[in-house]
VEXMAR-194372 format. One record per residue: residue in one letter; x, y, z of N, C-alpha, C, CB in turn. Coordinates in pm, 1 decimal, m for minus. Glycine has a CB too. Layout:
VEXMAR-194372
[a [X Y Z] [X Y Z] [X Y Z] [X Y Z]],
...
***
This chain:
VEXMAR-194372
[m [5957.6 11096.5 3590.9] [6010.7 10943.8 3575.3] [6000.1 10888.7 3454.8] [5944.4 10848.6 3658.2]],
[k [6102.6 10868.2 3388.2] [6112.3 10859.8 3271.5] [6058.1 10712.6 3226.3] [6245.0 10895.2 3240.6]],
[i [6035.5 10620.6 3097.9] [6023.2 10550.4 3080.2] [6149.6 10443.1 3039.9] [5942.4 10584.4 3032.6]],
[t [6140.7 10344.9 3103.1] [6241.4 10234.9 3042.8] [6254.1 10087.2 3089.0] [6373.2 10283.9 3061.9]],
[d [6304.2 10006.1 3101.8] [6249.3 9845.0 3089.1] [6201.7 9824.1 3250.5] [6397.0 9709.7 3032.6]],
[n [6091.3 9758.1 3252.4] [6004.4 9727.1 3403.5] [5968.6 9821.5 3434.1] [6063.0 9674.4 3527.1]],
[k [5929.0 9963.7 3376.9] [5838.8 10057.1 3440.2] [5701.9 9986.3 3385.8] [5865.0 10227.6 3393.9]],
[v [5563.9 9998.0 3465.7] [5462.6 10044.3 3432.1] [5442.3 10138.0 3356.1] [5418.1 10060.8 3504.0]],
[v [5368.6 10168.2 3194.7] [5353.8 10257.0 3141.1] [5198.1 10290.5 3106.1] [5437.3 10243.7 3052.1]],
[v [5109.5 10355.5 3152.3] [4983.8 10381.5 3105.9] [4974.4 10498.0 3004.9] [4901.1 10404.6 3218.0]],
[l [4916.1 10431.8 2921.9] [4901.1 10510.6 2816.2] [4762.7 10505.1 2729.4] [5010.6 10480.7 2739.1]],
[h [4720.3 10647.5 2647.3] [4611.2 10592.8 2527.9] [4695.7 10635.1 2414.2] [4437.9 10669.9 2521.5]],
[y [4646.0 10584.4 2329.8] [4682.5 10573.7 2174.8] [4565.2 10556.9 2058.2] [4774.5 10446.0 2160.6]],
[a [4599.8 10564.0 1959.1] [4537.0 10633.9 1847.1] [4611.3 10538.5 1730.5] [4570.9 10816.3 1841.8]],
[v [4569.5 10434.6 1661.9] [4639.6 10422.1 1564.0] [4602.9 10396.8 1453.3] [4705.6 10362.6 1581.2]],
[s [4636.5 10480.0 1318.7] [4592.0 10478.3 1177.7] [4691.3 10404.7 1089.8] [4572.5 10621.5 1125.1]],
[d [4641.3 10420.7 969.1] [4715.7 10338.7 890.6] [4805.3 10455.0 804.4] [4615.2 10232.9 799.3]],
[n [4873.9 10421.4 661.7] [4941.6 10563.0 615.8] [4835.4 10645.5 483.9] [5124.2 10518.2 540.7]],
[e [4700.8 10629.4 550.7] [4637.6 10706.3 440.4] [4538.7 10772.9 560.1] [4558.8 10606.3 293.3]],
[d [4628.6 10758.0 687.5] [4511.1 10846.4 826.8] [4368.7 10769.5 848.4] [4447.8 11039.0 768.4]],
[t [4369.0 10643.0 797.5] [4231.4 10586.3 853.9] [4222.1 10527.4 1004.0] [4188.7 10468.5 760.7]],
[l [4178.0 10560.9 1099.4] [4182.4 10549.7 1226.9] [4141.4 10366.4 1232.6] [4071.3 10673.1 1303.7]],
[i [4209.3 10309.0 1286.1] [4217.8 10146.7 1307.3] [4159.5 10105.5 1437.9] [4372.6 10090.5 1306.0]],
[d [4235.4 10155.1 1551.2] [4181.7 10167.2 1669.0] [4261.5 10287.8 1779.0] [4183.1 10019.7 1719.8]],
[s [4158.1 10304.5 1872.9] [4205.6 10374.7 1953.7] [4136.5 10339.3 2122.8] [4184.1 10512.9 1889.7]],
[s [4237.6 10409.6 2171.8] [4209.8 10361.6 2353.7] [4131.3 10482.0 2411.8] [4380.4 10343.0 2466.9]],
[y [4127.0 10601.7 2343.8] [4065.1 10718.0 2432.3] [3924.1 10683.8 2436.0] [4086.1 10874.0 2372.6]],
[d [3826.6 10577.0 2368.4] [3738.6 10591.2 2411.5] [3674.2 10463.7 2514.4] [3682.8 10631.6 2309.7]],
[h [3828.3 10446.3 2596.8] [3773.4 10346.3 2681.0] [3914.1 10334.6 2754.9] [3703.6 10203.3 2603.1]],
[s [3923.1 10240.2 2828.7] [4045.4 10259.1 2915.6] [4180.8 10272.5 2855.7] [4055.0 10151.2 3002.7]],
[p [4278.7 10357.4 2945.1] [4414.8 10344.0 2882.7] [4452.1 10173.8 2859.7] [4532.0 10423.7 2991.8]],
[l [4592.5 10188.1 2806.8] [4646.1 10050.0 2794.8] [4768.9 10101.7 2890.1] [4683.2 9982.0 2621.4]],
[a [4779.2 9954.4 2982.9] [4885.2 9937.7 3114.5] [4988.5 9803.9 3054.4] [4781.1 9884.1 3294.4]],
[v [5091.8 9878.8 3054.5] [5193.2 9750.3 2998.5] [5300.4 9801.9 3066.8] [5227.2 9724.9 2819.0]],
[i [5388.8 9668.4 3074.9] [5518.6 9679.9 3161.2] [5650.5 9702.6 3025.5] [5541.4 9505.2 3275.1]],
[q [5710.2 9808.2 3048.1] [5801.6 9838.8 2892.7] [5895.7 9717.3 2921.0] [5907.8 10022.3 2870.7]],
[g [5910.8 9736.6 2797.8] [6017.5 9577.5 2774.6] [5982.8 9433.8 2799.5] [6139.3 9575.6 2869.6]],
[s [5842.8 9442.9 2811.0] [5797.3 9318.5 2793.7] [5751.6 9209.5 2687.8] [5730.5 9330.2 2845.4]],
[n [5769.1 9299.8 2554.1] [5751.8 9273.5 2430.6] [5586.0 9268.3 2398.7] [5830.4 9145.4 2402.6]],
[y [5519.0 9342.0 2487.9] [5341.9 9308.7 2462.0] [5309.3 9428.2 2350.3] [5219.1 9335.5 2637.5]],
[l [5396.6 9532.7 2339.7] [5379.5 9569.1 2194.2] [5492.3 9583.7 2099.2] [5316.7 9687.1 2188.3]],
[i [5405.3 9620.8 1990.7] [5516.5 9606.7 1891.7] [5616.9 9685.0 1902.7] [5481.2 9621.5 1770.6]],
[p [5745.8 9602.2 1841.9] [5844.9 9678.6 1854.0] [5888.7 9874.4 1790.4] [5919.6 9576.3 1801.7]],
[g [5847.3 9877.5 1702.7] [5832.6 10025.4 1709.7] [5753.6 10097.7 1775.7] [5813.1 10068.0 1616.3]],
[l [5671.2 10031.0 1859.7] [5589.6 10162.4 1978.1] [5692.8 10119.3 2073.2] [5384.9 10143.9 2052.5]],
[e [5717.6 10025.6 2094.0] [5798.2 10033.8 2258.6] [5885.5 10052.1 2238.9] [5815.1 9935.5 2358.4]],
[a [5952.6 10098.6 2113.8] [6080.0 10140.9 2070.5] [6091.8 10322.5 2156.0] [6079.3 10133.3 1867.8]],
[a [5948.0 10363.5 2112.8] [5934.2 10497.1 2070.2] [5907.2 10532.5 2239.9] [5800.0 10533.5 1936.2]],
[l [5876.9 10480.6 2314.8] [5835.1 10531.4 2454.1] [5949.0 10549.1 2553.9] [5734.6 10433.9 2517.3]],
[v [6051.7 10498.7 2513.4] [6147.8 10527.7 2591.5] [6213.1 10621.2 2580.6] [6211.5 10457.8 2600.5]],
[d [6227.9 10693.5 2725.8] [6258.2 10821.1 2788.7] [6145.5 10946.7 2753.9] [6408.3 10860.9 2737.3]],
[h [6033.1 10875.2 2727.8] [5924.5 10997.6 2741.9] [5881.2 10966.2 2900.8] [5770.2 10987.1 2613.2]],
[k [5801.1 11061.0 2925.7] [5723.9 11048.6 3078.0] [5599.6 11107.7 3073.7] [5799.4 11121.8 3202.4]],
[a [5510.8 11034.0 3191.4] [5385.3 11160.8 3217.7] [5340.8 11238.2 3170.3] [5384.9 11232.5 3281.9]],
[g [5230.8 11272.8 3074.3] [5214.3 11375.8 3017.7] [5286.8 11407.9 2880.8] [5237.3 11453.9 3106.1]],
[d [5345.3 11349.1 2850.0] [5396.8 11353.4 2685.8] [5308.4 11302.7 2598.9] [5524.5 11272.5 2652.6]],
[k [5276.1 11396.7 2489.1] [5171.3 11327.0 2331.5] [5285.9 11363.5 2249.5] [4982.9 11423.1 2261.9]],
[f [5275.9 11260.7 2205.0] [5382.0 11256.3 2057.0] [5311.0 11125.1 1934.9] [5590.7 11188.1 2121.9]],
[e [5343.1 11175.4 1854.4] [5321.3 11074.5 1709.1] [5449.5 10989.9 1722.0] [5318.8 11169.8 1533.4]],
[v [5428.9 10902.1 1670.8] [5521.9 10769.7 1635.0] [5469.6 10689.7 1501.8] [5516.9 10654.6 1770.5]],
[e [5580.4 10726.9 1407.3] [5514.7 10636.8 1271.8] [5594.1 10457.7 1292.4] [5586.8 10737.1 1073.5]],
[v [5555.4 10418.7 1269.0] [5614.4 10254.7 1256.6] [5595.2 10208.3 1127.5] [5538.2 10140.9 1353.6]],
[s [5690.8 10148.5 1089.0] [5707.1 10085.5 963.4] [5637.8 9913.5 993.2] [5890.7 10094.8 917.8]],
[a [5568.4 9815.7 863.6] [5560.7 9738.4 883.5] [5648.6 9650.6 925.6] [5517.6 9729.9 828.4]],
[d [5763.8 9639.4 925.8] [5862.9 9553.2 949.2] [5874.2 9568.8 1123.7] [6002.9 9595.2 853.4]],
[d [5853.3 9701.2 1181.7] [5890.6 9704.8 1346.4] [5743.2 9677.1 1396.7] [5963.8 9874.3 1415.8]],
[a [5634.9 9659.8 1323.1] [5490.4 9669.7 1374.6] [5442.1 9491.7 1362.2] [5381.7 9796.6 1257.9]],
[y [5369.9 9494.7 1222.3] [5319.8 9319.2 1225.9] [5387.4 9282.8 1092.0] [5117.1 9276.9 1220.7]],
[g [5498.4 9298.8 1077.8] [5579.7 9233.1 966.9] [5510.4 9223.1 832.2] [5618.3 9092.6 1007.9]],
[q [5567.6 9160.7 731.1] [5505.8 9182.5 609.8] [5400.8 9073.3 579.2] [5608.4 9190.7 504.7]],
[r [5336.2 9089.6 488.9] [5259.5 8937.0 438.9] [5328.7 8831.2 396.5] [5171.7 8946.6 324.5]],
[e [5287.1 8747.9 439.0] [5354.3 8614.0 377.0] [5267.8 8528.2 311.1] [5418.9 8527.3 478.4]],
[d [5255.6 8521.4 163.1] [5207.5 8466.7 60.5] [5173.6 8293.8 151.6] [5331.0 8483.4 m84.6]],
[g [5287.8 8200.0 215.0] [5250.8 8129.2 251.7] [5156.1 8103.1 351.4] [5316.5 8101.9 252.0]],
[f [5108.7 8211.6 418.9] [5010.3 8164.7 521.7] [4868.0 8158.4 482.7] [5016.8 8249.2 636.5]],
[v [4826.3 8213.9 335.3] [4735.6 8185.6 263.6] [4715.7 8032.9 247.1] [4755.9 8252.6 154.5]],
[q [4599.6 7972.2 312.8] [4587.4 7858.2 254.1] [4463.7 7845.3 215.3] [4626.1 7760.9 323.1]],
[t [4423.8 7715.6 128.1] [4292.7 7654.5 92.4] [4288.9 7551.2 159.0] [4265.4 7623.9 m41.6]],
[v [4176.7 7497.0 217.9] [4184.0 7317.4 250.3] [4026.2 7318.3 285.4] [4310.3 7246.3 414.8]],
[p [4040.8 7131.0 244.0] [3890.3 7088.7 222.0] [3823.0 7152.4 372.8] [3870.3 6889.3 200.4]],
[k [3679.2 7163.4 301.4] [3567.2 7226.8 405.6] [3573.9 7082.0 510.1] [3373.6 7268.8 316.3]],
[e [3562.9 6970.8 495.3] [3593.0 6858.0 595.0] [3695.8 6853.5 716.8] [3632.0 6758.0 519.1]],
[m [3809.2 6969.0 702.0] [3889.9 6989.4 793.1] [3839.9 7083.4 920.9] [3997.4 7036.7 725.6]],
[f [3718.0 7130.1 863.3] [3630.4 7245.5 983.8] [3533.0 7173.3 1020.0] [3558.2 7400.0 930.3]],
[a [3498.6 7074.6 1016.0] [3379.2 6981.6 1079.7] [3314.6 7011.4 1223.2] [3435.2 6836.8 1094.1]],
[g [3228.3 7021.9 1267.3] [3188.0 7075.7 1387.7] [3195.7 7212.3 1406.5] [3250.8 7022.6 1480.3]],
[i [3256.4 7292.1 1324.4] [3264.5 7451.6 1310.0] [3163.8 7498.8 1260.8] [3365.4 7506.0 1232.6]],
[e [3061.2 7559.8 1319.2] [2941.0 7618.9 1208.8] [2964.2 7767.3 1132.3] [2791.1 7640.6 1299.5]],
[d [3062.8 7854.6 1228.3] [3079.1 8027.5 1131.6] [3179.9 7983.7 1083.3] [3107.2 8201.6 1208.4]],
[l [3147.2 7973.3 943.6] [3290.5 7966.2 831.3] [3267.0 8058.8 735.0] [3320.1 7816.3 743.1]],
[d [3174.8 8145.5 741.5] [3180.3 8267.0 680.9] [3280.3 8369.1 666.5] [3103.6 8315.7 722.0]],
[v [3295.0 8443.2 543.5] [3426.0 8520.1 525.5] [3391.8 8607.1 652.3] [3453.0 8610.1 365.0]],
[g [3510.6 8651.1 665.9] [3567.1 8744.8 787.5] [3524.2 8647.7 942.1] [3469.1 8931.7 781.5]],
[s [3519.6 8529.9 935.6] [3536.6 8458.3 1062.6] [3667.0 8417.3 1075.0] [3450.6 8344.5 1077.6]],
[q [3691.2 8430.5 1204.0] [3816.1 8430.5 1301.1] [3810.0 8268.6 1355.6] [3798.8 8561.3 1444.8]],
[l [3922.6 8206.6 1306.7] [3908.8 8046.6 1378.5] [4051.5 8040.5 1461.1] [3898.2 7892.6 1241.2]],
[r [4076.3 7946.3 1531.1] [4229.5 7906.0 1633.4] [4219.0 7799.1 1553.1] [4239.6 7875.4 1832.7]],
[a [4338.3 7799.3 1453.9] [4434.2 7654.2 1383.4] [4565.7 7629.7 1482.6] [4511.6 7694.5 1192.2]],
[t [4550.8 7472.8 1447.6] [4691.7 7435.4 1471.8] [4770.0 7437.7 1377.3] [4709.1 7324.2 1517.7]],
[t [4923.1 7510.4 1397.1] [5004.8 7485.4 1259.7] [5152.0 7445.6 1349.5] [5016.6 7653.5 1130.5]],
[d [5228.6 7414.8 1248.7] [5360.6 7377.7 1297.5] [5431.5 7477.4 1408.6] [5449.6 7367.9 1173.0]],
[e [5398.9 7620.1 1424.7] [5460.4 7701.6 1509.1] [5315.8 7735.9 1632.9] [5531.6 7844.9 1409.2]],
[g [5256.3 7619.4 1647.7] [5177.0 7640.8 1780.4] [5024.6 7690.4 1706.8] [5261.9 7778.1 1899.6]],
[e [4965.0 7717.6 1806.8] [4829.0 7776.3 1775.8] [4855.2 7925.2 1729.1] [4726.5 7770.9 1910.4]],
[q [4718.3 7967.4 1623.8] [4769.5 8079.4 1521.5] [4609.4 8148.6 1558.8] [4819.5 8021.4 1318.1]],
[t [4552.5 8237.9 1522.2] [4444.9 8292.7 1428.1] [4444.2 8321.8 1301.1] [4408.8 8387.2 1461.3]],
[v [4343.1 8232.5 1244.9] [4298.0 8267.6 1092.6] [4178.4 8327.0 1034.6] [4296.1 8164.4 1028.5]],
[i [4205.0 8388.7 965.8] [4063.1 8458.5 928.3] [4001.0 8391.7 743.5] [4105.9 8673.5 926.4]],
[v [3887.1 8365.9 777.5] [3818.6 8305.8 652.4] [3822.2 8394.5 549.7] [3677.0 8267.2 671.1]],
[i [3849.7 8410.9 439.5] [3861.3 8501.1 330.2] [3809.3 8412.7 217.6] [4011.5 8559.4 307.7]],
[d [3775.4 8349.2 219.6] [3699.6 8292.9 132.9] [3628.1 8153.9 132.5] [3765.2 8300.1 45.9]],
[a [3505.6 8125.2 92.9] [3437.0 7988.9 135.2] [3360.5 7949.5 25.8] [3342.7 7995.3 263.4]],
[q [3417.5 7847.7 m39.0] [3331.6 7760.6 m171.6] [3277.5 7624.7 m72.6] [3467.3 7693.2 m341.1]],
[e [3180.1 7570.4 m144.9] [3113.2 7461.8 m107.1] [3194.8 7339.4 m51.4] [3039.5 7426.5 m215.2]],
[n [3295.5 7297.4 m119.9] [3397.9 7203.0 m47.6] [3525.4 7257.2 3.1] [3437.9 7096.7 m136.5]],
[e [3564.3 7380.3 m13.6] [3691.5 7453.3 36.1] [3661.8 7573.1 123.9] [3777.2 7503.8 m84.7]],
[i [3808.8 7610.3 194.1] [3780.5 7703.1 289.6] [3941.4 7764.7 234.1] [3741.7 7642.1 471.0]],
[t [3941.7 7917.5 237.5] [4046.5 7968.4 197.3] [4044.6 8068.7 343.4] [4040.2 8031.8 33.7]],
[v [4196.6 8025.8 414.5] [4208.4 8108.7 526.0] [4341.4 8198.9 518.3] [4205.6 8020.0 651.5]],
[d [4327.4 8306.3 618.0] [4449.8 8404.0 569.6] [4529.3 8396.7 714.5] [4395.8 8589.3 514.3]],
[g [4646.2 8306.8 768.3] [4735.6 8341.3 869.5] [4818.1 8504.1 913.9] [4828.8 8247.3 834.8]],
[n [4800.6 8560.0 784.9] [4850.3 8713.9 819.3] [4839.8 8778.8 930.8] [4797.1 8800.7 750.2]],
[h [4865.5 8826.8 1040.8] [4782.9 8970.1 1108.5] [4738.5 9053.0 1021.0] [4865.8 9066.3 1197.1]],
[p [4590.5 9085.5 1065.2] [4516.8 9169.2 948.5] [4589.7 9319.7 930.8] [4342.0 9192.5 991.9]],
[l [4711.4 9341.9 1024.2] [4750.9 9474.9 972.6] [4926.7 9409.9 940.3] [4722.8 9630.9 1112.0]],
[a [4922.1 9315.9 918.0] [5083.1 9262.7 821.7] [5082.7 9363.4 702.3] [5081.3 9066.0 737.3]],
[g [5193.6 9424.7 694.8] [5224.7 9486.7 577.0] [5207.0 9601.4 559.1] [5179.5 9444.5 492.7]],
[m [5150.2 9657.7 709.4] [5101.4 9777.6 681.5] [5176.0 9898.2 781.2] [4944.1 9764.4 698.2]],
[d [5213.7 10035.2 732.6] [5281.5 10111.5 801.5] [5178.2 10165.0 894.9] [5355.8 10204.3 723.0]],
[l [5224.4 10202.3 1007.5] [5108.2 10257.3 1105.5] [5161.9 10384.1 1183.7] [5060.5 10136.3 1222.0]],
[k [5075.4 10457.9 1217.7] [5122.0 10576.6 1261.9] [4996.5 10604.2 1400.9] [5127.4 10699.1 1117.5]],
[f [5074.7 10605.1 1527.3] [5011.4 10608.8 1660.5] [5024.5 10735.4 1734.6] [5065.1 10504.9 1743.3]],
[d [4929.7 10793.1 1755.8] [4948.0 10936.2 1842.2] [4883.2 10880.4 1985.3] [4846.1 11095.7 1765.8]],
[v [5019.7 10915.1 2076.5] [5039.4 10840.4 2220.7] [5023.3 10956.6 2298.2] [5190.5 10757.5 2254.3]],
[e [4952.8 10929.7 2383.7] [4941.7 11004.2 2520.3] [4974.9 10937.9 2669.0] [4800.2 11046.3 2527.6]],
[i [5080.2 10976.1 2717.1] [5157.7 10886.7 2816.5] [5058.0 10967.0 2942.5] [5367.8 10907.1 2820.6]],
[i [4982.6 10882.7 3040.7] [4934.1 10924.3 3145.5] [5011.5 10868.6 3254.4] [4804.4 10900.1 3149.2]],
[e [5079.2 10777.9 3296.0] [5162.6 10720.3 3423.7] [5263.4 10647.4 3369.6] [5083.1 10625.7 3527.0]],
[v [5339.6 10674.3 3496.6] [5505.5 10569.2 3489.7] [5519.5 10570.0 3610.2] [5665.9 10626.2 3411.4]],
[r [5549.9 10452.7 3622.2] [5588.8 10354.0 3763.6] [5678.3 10292.0 3765.6] [5512.5 10258.2 3805.5]],
[d [5725.9 10217.0 3891.9] [5826.2 10081.9 3888.4] [5697.3 9981.4 3924.0] [5983.0 10077.5 4027.4]],
[a [5731.8 9866.1 3804.5] [5646.9 9781.1 3799.9] [5707.8 9705.3 3972.1] [5653.0 9690.3 3636.5]],
[t [5615.1 9646.4 3999.3] [5586.7 9574.9 4121.1] [5691.3 9421.8 4104.5] [5398.4 9545.6 4130.2]],
[e [5738.7 9349.8 4197.2] [5793.4 9226.4 4175.5] [5691.5 9126.4 4109.4] [5844.7 9176.5 4304.0]],
[e [5591.0 9112.4 4181.5] [5487.3 9022.8 4146.9] [5459.3 9086.1 3990.4] [5349.0 9026.6 4264.8]],
[e [5440.6 9191.1 3945.4] [5390.1 9181.9 3829.6] [5511.3 9164.9 3730.9] [5301.9 9296.7 3805.7]],
[l [5627.2 9207.9 3745.6] [5737.5 9199.6 3645.0] [5770.4 9036.3 3667.3] [5879.2 9316.8 3679.1]],
[a [5704.4 8905.4 3779.1] [5713.6 8776.3 3764.2] [5617.1 8734.9 3681.8] [5712.5 8712.5 3875.1]],
[h [5504.8 8776.4 3686.7] [5386.7 8739.5 3562.4] [5403.1 8784.3 3439.8] [5251.7 8790.5 3585.3]],
[g [5468.9 8942.0 3430.4] [5494.7 8954.7 3294.0] [5351.5 9022.8 3260.1] [5535.2 8806.3 3214.1]],
[h [5283.7 9091.7 3344.7] [5167.6 9199.4 3316.0] [5121.0 9305.4 3438.5] [5032.2 9112.8 3275.8]],
[v [5079.3 9401.4 3380.2] [5044.7 9476.2 3510.5] [4932.8 9452.5 3566.9] [5042.9 9605.0 3500.6]],
[h [4952.3 9442.5 3692.6] [4802.1 9454.0 3777.5] [4717.3 9504.9 3812.5] [4785.4 9444.4 3845.6]],
[v [4606.5 9525.9 3780.2] [4518.5 9635.1 3771.1] [4444.6 9637.1 3923.5] [4411.3 9614.0 3637.5]],
[e [4445.9 9763.3 4002.2] [4409.2 9759.3 4145.3] [4244.4 9736.0 4156.9] [4458.2 9904.7 4219.2]],
[g [4210.6 9628.4 4245.6] [4088.6 9593.2 4243.4] [4050.4 9493.1 4205.2] [4033.3 9654.0 4199.4]],
[e [4150.3 9424.7 4091.0] [4123.3 9337.9 3975.1] [4145.2 9188.2 4080.2] [4250.3 9367.8 3817.8]],
[e [4020.3 9108.3 4040.2] [4070.1 8956.3 4089.0] [4191.8 8913.3 4071.3] [4004.6 8853.5 4031.0]],
[g [4194.9 8786.4 4106.6] [4353.9 8716.5 4069.7] [4394.2 8696.9 3915.8] [4363.8 8553.5 4133.6]],
[c [4500.3 8744.8 3882.6] [4525.2 8719.2 3752.6] [4554.7 8554.0 3690.4] [4639.4 8807.4 3732.0]],
[g [4514.6 8475.9 3791.7] [4538.1 8331.8 3736.7] [4646.4 8265.8 3773.7] [4545.3 8325.5 3603.5]],
[h [4746.7 8383.5 3791.3] [4883.2 8294.2 3848.1] [4873.4 8239.0 3997.7] [5025.6 8395.5 3848.4]],
[d [4947.0 8126.0 4005.3] [4993.3 8093.3 4154.5] [5041.5 8166.9 4208.8] [5067.9 8007.7 4180.8]],
[h [5014.7 8231.2 4299.5] [5170.4 8339.3 4378.3] [5247.1 8250.1 4470.8] [5118.2 8497.8 4502.4]],
***
């Protein structure tokens, strides 16, 4: 069965930057299960899966534009520390949830001074070209329930939180 929209795809992946530094891998734990066409994956990887089938192993290079986009300087902001009153961990590298004009977003603290905090709202992989090693484990039709919920249901898992 070939991968097309609304198929469940179970895959292993290893992602590296353009200097072959490993960023993340599923090979050490459970494979990833996604519904093709649900936009769960970055666009370049999702497009590369089309027409592959179980057992396929391949590499795909994904440009930053088809991954997490380019870095936006405007996503880096320095704000008064009192805006984070009540939050204890404001060390460099801490991830915080921030409310922006576009809704909730994760920001990373990149500088902490006595009275100011600088946060970066760019995805950590923004601006990076990526390389994926992919192994397709399984391809199957998604169930009606999975399509309605927009994600894969794992056998034996407790309810996914959606009302049935």
